[in-house]
C-alpha positions in Angstrom: 78.5 166.7 132.0 78.9 170.3 130.9 77.1 169.5 127.6 74.1 168.0 129.5 73.9 171.0 131.8 73.8 173.3 128.8 71.0 171.2 127.2 69.0 171.3 130.5 69.4 175.1 130.6 68.1 175.4 127.0 65.1 173.2 127.8 64.2 175.3 130.8 64.4 178.5 128.8 62.2 177.0 126.1 59.7 175.8 128.7 59.6 179.3 130.2 59.1 180.8 126.7 56.2 178.4 126.1 54.7 179.2 129.4 54.8 182.9 128.6 53.1 182.3 125.2 50.3 180.3 126.9 49.7 183.0 129.4 49.6 185.7 126.7 47.2 183.5 124.6 44.6 183.9 127.4 43.9 187.4 126.0 43.2 185.8 122.6 41.2 182.7 123.2 40.7 181.4 126.8 38.6 178.4 125.8 41.4 177.2 123.5 43.9 177.8 126.3 41.8 175.6 128.6 41.9 172.8 126.1 45.7 173.2 125.7 46.1 172.9 129.4 45.0 169.3 129.2 47.2 168.6 126.2 50.2 169.7 128.3 48.8 168.7 131.6 52.2 167.6 132.9 53.6 171.1 132.6 53.8 173.0 136.0 51.9 175.9 134.5 49.0 173.9 133.0 46.7 174.1 136.0 47.2 177.8 136.2 46.1 178.5 132.7 43.1 176.3 133.4 42.5 178.4 136.4 42.6 181.6 134.2 39.8 180.1 132.1 37.7 179.6 135.2 38.1 183.3 136.0 37.1 184.2 132.5 34.1 181.8 132.7 33.0 183.5 135.9 33.2 186.9 134.2 31.1 185.7 131.2 28.8 183.6 133.4 25.1 184.0 132.5 23.2 184.7 135.7 19.9 182.8 135.9 17.0 185.2 136.3 14.2 182.8 136.8 13.3 179.9 139.1 14.8 181.4 142.2 18.3 180.5 141.2 21.1 181.1 143.7 23.1 183.2 141.2 20.2 185.6 140.8 20.1 186.0 144.6 23.8 186.6 144.7 23.5 189.3 142.1 20.6 191.0 143.9 22.5 191.0 147.2 25.5 192.4 145.5 23.5 195.3 144.0 21.9 195.8 147.3 25.3 196.2 149.0 26.6 198.4 146.2 23.7 200.9 146.4 22.8 200.8 150.2 26.4 201.1 151.4 26.1 199.1 154.7 29.1 199.1 157.0 31.5 196.2 157.4 30.7 196.2 161.2 27.0 195.7 160.5 27.8 192.8 158.2 30.1 191.1 160.6 27.6 191.5 163.5 25.0 189.7 161.4 27.1 186.5 161.0 25.8 183.6 163.1 22.9 185.7 164.3 19.4 184.3 164.8 18.0 187.4 163.2 19.9 187.3 160.0 20.4 183.5 159.6 23.8 184.2 158.0 25.7 181.0 158.7 27.5 180.8 155.4 29.7 183.8 155.9 32.2 183.6 153.0 29.8 184.5 150.2 28.2 187.6 151.7 31.7 188.8 152.9 33.1 188.3 149.4 30.1 190.0 147.9 30.4 192.9 150.2 34.1 193.5 149.5 33.6 193.4 145.7 30.6 195.7 146.0 33.0 198.3 147.5 35.0 198.3 144.3 32.4 197.9 141.5 28.7 197.8 140.7 29.2 195.2 138.0 27.9 191.7 138.9 30.1 190.2 136.2 33.1 191.2 138.3 31.6 189.4 141.3 31.1 186.2 139.4 34.7 186.6 138.0 35.8 186.5 141.6 33.6 183.5 142.3 35.3 181.8 139.3 38.7 182.8 140.7 38.0 181.2 144.1 36.1 178.1 142.8 38.6 177.7 140.0 41.6 177.7 142.2 40.5 174.6 144.2 38.8 173.1 141.1 42.1 173.2 139.1 44.1 171.9 142.1 41.8 169.0 142.6 41.9 168.0 138.9 45.7 168.2 138.7 46.2 166.5 142.1 44.5 163.4 140.8 46.0 163.7 137.3 49.5 163.6 138.8 48.7 160.3 140.6 47.7 158.5 137.4 50.1 155.8 136.2 50.3 154.3 132.8 48.8 155.4 129.5 45.8 157.6 129.1 43.5 155.1 127.4 40.1 156.1 126.1 38.3 154.8 129.1 40.7 156.5 131.5 40.1 159.8 129.6 36.3 159.2 130.0 36.8 158.8 133.8 38.8 162.0 133.9 36.1 163.9 132.0 33.5 162.4 134.4 35.5 163.6 137.4 35.8 167.1 135.9 32.1 167.3 135.2 30.9 166.0 138.6 31.3 169.5 140.0 32.0 171.7 137.0 32.9 175.4 136.9 29.3 176.4 136.0 28.3 175.3 139.5 29.3 178.8 140.6 25.5 179.2 140.0 25.3 177.8 143.5 28.6 179.2 144.7 28.3 178.5 148.4 27.6 174.7 148.3 29.8 173.8 145.4 32.8 176.0 146.4 32.6 174.4 149.8 32.7 171.1 148.1 35.8 171.9 146.1 37.6 173.2 149.2 36.6 170.2 151.3 37.8 167.8 148.5 41.1 169.7 148.2 42.0 169.5 151.8 40.8 166.0 152.2 42.5 164.6 149.1 45.8 166.0 150.2 45.4 164.2 153.5 44.2 160.9 152.1 46.6 160.7 149.2 49.7 162.4 150.6 49.2 162.3 154.4 49.3 166.1 154.7 47.6 166.7 158.1 47.9 170.5 157.8 45.7 170.3 154.7 42.8 169.3 157.0 42.5 173.1 157.8 41.1 173.5 154.3 38.5 170.8 155.0 37.4 172.9 157.9 37.4 176.1 155.9 34.6 174.6 153.8 32.2 175.2 156.7 32.6 178.9 156.2 31.2 178.6 152.6 28.3 176.2 153.5 27.4 175.3 157.0 26.2 171.8 155.9 29.9 170.8 155.6 29.9 170.3 159.3 28.6 166.8 158.5 31.3 165.8 156.0 33.9 167.2 158.4 32.4 165.1 161.2 32.6 162.1 158.9 36.2 162.8 158.1 37.0 163.1 161.8 35.2 159.7 162.3 37.3 158.2 159.6 40.5 159.5 161.1 39.5 157.7 164.3 38.4 154.4 162.7 41.1 154.4 160.0 40.9 151.8 157.1 38.2 149.2 157.6 37.3 148.2 154.0 34.9 145.4 154.8 32.9 147.5 157.3 32.7 150.5 155.0 31.7 148.4 152.0 28.9 146.8 154.1 27.7 150.3 155.2 27.9 151.5 151.6 25.7 148.7 150.4 23.2 148.7 153.3 22.5 152.4 153.1 21.7 152.0 149.4 18.5 150.2 150.5 17.3 152.9 152.9 14.4 154.7 151.1 12.6 156.7 153.9 13.7 159.0 156.7 11.6 160.7 159.3 12.3 164.4 158.8 10.8 165.5 162.1 13.0 162.9 164.0 16.0 164.1 162.1 15.2 167.7 163.0 14.9 166.8 166.7 18.2 164.9 166.6 20.0 168.0 165.3 18.7 170.2 168.1 22.1 170.2 169.7 23.4 172.6 167.0 23.8 176.3 168.0 20.6 178.5 167.7 22.1 180.3 164.6 22.0 177.0 162.7 18.5 175.9 163.8 16.6 178.0 161.2 18.7 176.6 158.3 18.4 173.0 159.6 14.6 173.5 160.1 14.2 174.8 156.5 16.1 171.9 155.0 14.1 169.3 157.0 10.7 171.0 156.6 7.9 168.8 155.2 6.6 171.6 152.8 10.2 172.2 151.6 10.5 168.5 150.9 7.3 168.6 148.8 8.5 171.6 146.9 11.8 169.9 146.1 9.9 166.8 145.0 7.8 168.9 142.6 10.9 170.6 141.2 12.6 167.2 140.6 9.5 166.0 138.8 9.5 169.0 136.5 13.1 168.3 135.3 13.6 166.7 131.9 13.7 162.9 132.3 17.4 162.6 131.4 18.6 164.9 134.2 17.7 162.6 137.2 18.6 159.6 135.0 22.1 160.8 134.4 22.6 161.1 138.2 21.5 157.6 138.6 23.7 156.5 135.8 26.7 157.9 137.6 25.7 156.1 140.8 25.3 152.8 138.9 28.8 153.2 137.3 30.3 153.8 140.8 28.6 150.7 142.2 29.7 148.5 139.3 33.3 149.5 139.6 33.5 149.4 143.4 32.0 145.9 143.6 34.3 144.5 140.9 37.3 146.2 142.5 36.5 144.8 145.9 35.9 141.3 144.6 39.1 141.1 142.5 41.7 143.5 143.7 41.8 143.7 147.5 45.4 142.4 147.5 46.5 145.2 145.1 44.8 147.7 147.3 46.7 146.5 150.3 49.9 147.3 148.4 48.7 150.9 147.7 47.9 152.4 151.1 47.0 155.8 149.6 44.4 154.2 147.3 43.1 152.0 150.1 42.7 155.0 152.3 40.9 157.0 149.5 38.5 154.1 148.8 37.7 153.5 152.4 36.9 157.2 153.0 34.9 157.3 149.8 32.8 154.3 150.9 32.1 155.8 154.4 31.2 159.2 153.0 29.0 157.6 150.3 27.1 155.6 152.9 26.3 158.7 154.8 25.5 160.5 151.6 22.9 157.8 150.8 21.3 158.7 154.1 21.5 162.5 153.5 20.0 162.1 150.1 16.7 161.3 151.8 16.6 164.8 153.1 15.5 167.6 150.7 18.6 168.9 148.8 20.7 166.3 150.7 21.4 164.4 147.5 24.0 167.1 146.8 26.3 165.2 149.1 26.2 162.3 146.6 28.0 164.7 144.3 30.7 165.2 147.0 31.0 161.4 147.5 31.2 160.7 143.8 34.0 163.2 143.5 36.1 161.1 145.9 34.9 157.8 144.4 35.9 158.8 140.9 39.2 160.3 142.0 39.9 156.8 143.3 38.7 155.1 140.2 40.7 157.4 137.9 43.9 156.5 139.6 43.2 152.8 140.1 42.1 151.9 136.5 44.9 153.9 134.9 47.4 151.1 135.9 46.5 148.8 133.1 49.0 146.2 134.0 47.3 145.5 137.3 43.6 146.0 136.4 43.2 144.0 133.1 40.5 142.0 134.8 38.4 145.1 135.1 37.9 145.3 131.4 34.3 144.0 131.6 33.3 146.4 134.4 35.0 149.4 132.7 33.2 148.7 129.4 29.9 148.2 131.3 30.3 151.6 132.9 30.9 153.4 129.6 27.3 154.1 128.5 26.4 155.3 132.0 29.3 157.7 132.1 28.7 158.9 128.5 25.1 159.7 129.5 26.2 161.6 132.6 28.8 163.6 130.7 26.5 164.6 127.9 23.7 165.7 130.3 26.2 167.6 132.5 27.5 169.5 129.4 23.9 170.2 128.3 23.0 171.6 131.8 26.0 173.8 131.6 24.8 175.4 128.4 22.3 177.4 130.4 25.1 179.3 132.1 27.6 180.1 129.3 27.3 181.4 125.7 29.3 181.9 122.5 31.5 184.6 124.2 32.7 182.0 126.7 33.6 179.6 123.9 34.9 181.9 121.1 35.5 185.2 122.9 38.3 186.7 124.9 38.5 189.1 127.9 38.7 192.2 125.7 35.7 191.2 123.6 33.7 190.2 126.7 34.2 193.7 128.2 33.0 195.4 125.0 30.1 193.0 124.3 28.0 192.1 127.3 25.2 190.5 125.2 25.9 186.9 126.1 23.1 184.6 125.0 22.9 181.1 126.5 24.6 178.6 124.3 21.6 176.3 124.4 19.4 179.1 123.1 21.9 179.7 120.2 21.8 176.0 119.4 18.0 175.8 119.4 17.9 178.9 117.1 20.0 177.1 114.6 17.3 174.4 114.3 
């Protein structure tokens, strides 16, 4: 007994020593540290070293300067605050005001606070990486810790897909995608572990992007209705065939929202805005919209096969049944929202929940052998999605992010987009 106690103590000391080495290696090679965090994913410190990489990614993030990107507007607002020195009281008074249209209060407040400390936009995006990365890392490890069985090649592909559905470079649109990570964090804890207090985080997402009033409302509806697999699946399938939505009718139906929200709702449901978004979508390279469709097709294939063959197993796993039911309900509403300009972003949120479910479910190989055909069928769709997602990310990070470290990043600020560097090689 004493011998075993001594061995356990030695193991704890060794693990602490390894933990310290990994934290220190952040100052040498953050990208390599991020890769190592997945190799040792079952260590309690792994999600934190991944979080450190997210902070470094934010600091070295390449701010888009064309096409009206959100990141450019964040940087311009930051510089405006830094040089004009507005008072905190003026900023707080502008929130939820019809004159300012500030209904997403977290981002301007964070931007204001950072502008009191520095004039460097890289610091601001480092803070964005810190906030986004905290919830991003927790969501990834929350699902990883639920996985049973071996990490087969297909399970790893599903894990990579989940990671890339809302990746770290989405701080380019910090408000929407951070709200998404926060909502997913609070909701997953509730669905998988029954932690009711975590629903506070789901509500906090509204402070980052007002549109999360709708997912929060759907979550509240789900809590009332509880698990109704057949109903949600029917809704999921039926909404897939809706291809038109009257924007003016939708705008009228949302007139109950407070006046501060009306301008934002009006802008998203405006006919001219819809046409502008349509033109932007048409200008994208063909593989970008195709990759989004591929992700959707993979989700549908797996859900239908699971429903037809494994309802009995799902009844034995209440947590998975609950996660699937909510995913189907949210996905059905996301299908409807996708008909509104920019509303297709909610499909990303729905896919995050759906692939969290699929990751956990297919990892139990002893119970899901019959899914082999469906899993193999989904592989080309997921590969296409992952490749395109990584390519899109290359617009926002460079060689410093991959090969550099914090010390080098401070000295050398000339960070060229990775895709530009790749093109120059050829």
